N, C-alpha and C positions, 0 to 999 in steps of 0.2 A: 547178299547185296548185288544188284545188277547194274552194270555200267549204263549210264544215260548219255547217249551221244547227242549233244545239242545241235540243232539246225541253225540256220541264220535267223537273226531277229526278225519277227514278223513286221511287215511294212506298216500294219495298223498301229503297232506299238511305237515304232520308230517315228511315225508321223505325229502321233499324240505327244511324244516326248519333245519333239521339236517345237510344237505349239506352246509348250509350257515355258520355254525359254530357259533362263538360268535357275529359276526357282525349282525346288523339289517339292511337289505336292504331297499331301498326306495320303496314306493308303486308303483312308476312309473316303476321301474325295474321289479317288480312282474307282472306288466301288460303284459310283454313280454313272460310270461311263459304259458304253457298249463294248469298248475295247477290252475291258476286264473279262467279260463273259467269253469273248472270242479267244482271248489268251488262254483261259482255262482249258478250252477244248483242244487248242494247239499243244499245250503242255501234256495233257492226257494222252493224246495220240503219240507224242514224242516218246513217252514212257511206256507205251503199249498197255496203258490202263492198269498198271501195278504201282504200288506205293514205292516211292523213291528209296525207302529205307528197309522195310521188312518184306516187301514183295507181295503183299496181299492184293487181291483184286480191288480196284477202286473205280468209281465213276463220278459224275458231277454231283451226285447226291450224298456221297460219303467220303469227301476229301477236302483238303484245304491247301491254299497256296503256301508254299514253304520257301523262306529265304534261307539258302544254305548258310551264308554268313548273315546272321540276324540283322534286320533293319534297325532293331532296337539298340544295337551297339555301333551301327554305321549307316546313317541314312543315305549315304551316297550309293549304296547297293540296292536301294528300295526298288528301283525299276530297271535294274541290270538284268537283262534277259538271261545271261549266262550264270546268274545266281538264283534264278527262279526255277523251282521244281514243284512237285505235288506230292503231299504226304496223305496217308490215311488219317482218319480222325483219331485212331489209337485208343478207342474206347474199350473199357472192360464191359462185361455183360451187366453186372450188378455191383455197385451202382454205375450208371453210364457216365463215367468220367474218363478223361484222357489218361492213359497209363503208359503209352509207348510212342515211339517215333517223333514226329515233328513237335507236337504239343508238349511232349515230355522233354524234348531237347530245349525248347523255349529259347532263351537268349544265350544259352551256353555255346561257346565257340572257341576252339583252339586249333589253329592252322596245322599244328604238328600232330595233334592227337585225335582229331575228328576225321575219320576215313571218309573221303569224298566219293559219292556215287558218280561224280562227274569225271573221275579219272579212269582210264581204261583198265587198269589192273586192280580195281577196288575189290574184286572177288578173291584175289590172292591173299587178302588179309584174314579170311575166315575159313573155317571148316564146319562141317555139319555131321551130326550123328544120326543114325537110323531112328533114334528116339525123338528127333526133332530139335535137338539142341543146336545153337549156333556157338561156335567156339573160336578162340583166336588161333591164328596160325602159330606154328612153332618157330617160324623164321624170325630171328632176333630183331631185324630192322623194322618189322611190321607188328610184332606182338603187342607192344605197349599201346599203340594206337588202336589196334583191334580190341583189346581188352577195355580200353577207355570208351570207345564208341559203343560197344555192347552194353556197358554199364550206363552211360549217360542217356542212351536212347531206349533203354530197357528192352533190348531185343531178345533177351533170353527168358522172359517171364513165362509162367506156365501156359497162359493163353496162347502165345505164339508157338511154344513148343508143341502144344496139342494140334494146332492148325498145320504146322509143318509136318508133323508125324502123319496126320491124316492124308496129306498130299503125297508123301513118300509111300505110305502103305498102299494107296490106290494104284500107284504106278507099279510097285513091286508085285502086287497081286496079278497084274497082267503078265509080268515076266514069268511068274511061277506057272501060270496057266498055259503059256506057250513056250516052246523051245527056241529061244532067240539065240542066234549066233552073234559073233562080235560085230559083223557088218550091220546087222539089223539093230543092235543096240546103239551103234554110232548114228544110225539114221533117226532113232528115237531121240537121242541127244540133240541132233540137228534140228528136229522139230521143236524142241523146247527152247532152243536158242533163237528161233525165228518167230515172227508174228504170224498168227493164224489168219484165216480168211476174213475175220472181222477186225483185223488190225490190232489184235491183243496178244500179249504174252500169257502163258499159263501162270496162274498164281504160284508163287514159290518156285519158279522155274530154275533159279540159280541153285536152290537147295537140291532139287531133284537131279540136275546136271552134275552137281558135285558127287552125290551118292552113286550115280551110274558110272561116272568116270573113275571113281576111286575104288569101287567095290565090285563092279561088274565087267570091267575091261582088263 
């Protein structure tokens, strides 16, 4: 899981909310506005075009708006910019049904047990194996929340394990082919932590950074 640093609320959303007055419009009615489309692009750029939970690559065609605290249990957060993120569709290959991330989470929410991608140390809750597993940290104060988040969002299903392993293997093959020293590996890590020239993070960048930092330095 990678930290999402929120920017200021877009002026277009702020202006639209002011026009609504005290009422809270439905999400369906919001869908008929130009603002919604603009907002999606802003959120995608903010996240570097990776899923807020699993880290897979996303774009406008394969993602959905995610309310970190579900609007289904608290309508006051429906248009709270600092509660809005973007999740992958979380589909399995066959049948094509959501099996992980935002749609799997649905209306579940527990402030103490759901690790927030909006807090700077969210990555400290998880470990990764070379086999592509996501595992809870051994740190007592974080372990239960990590375990619960992995379970509720189905972040350790075989599909995601395979995808993470493929990303790890691709990077490790490069390391085997070249004799990288510590400084060069740190530079590789730096590249994974930063947006590329297209304004995107590498898919599963948090996973690869963990593997490199913990096994190659």
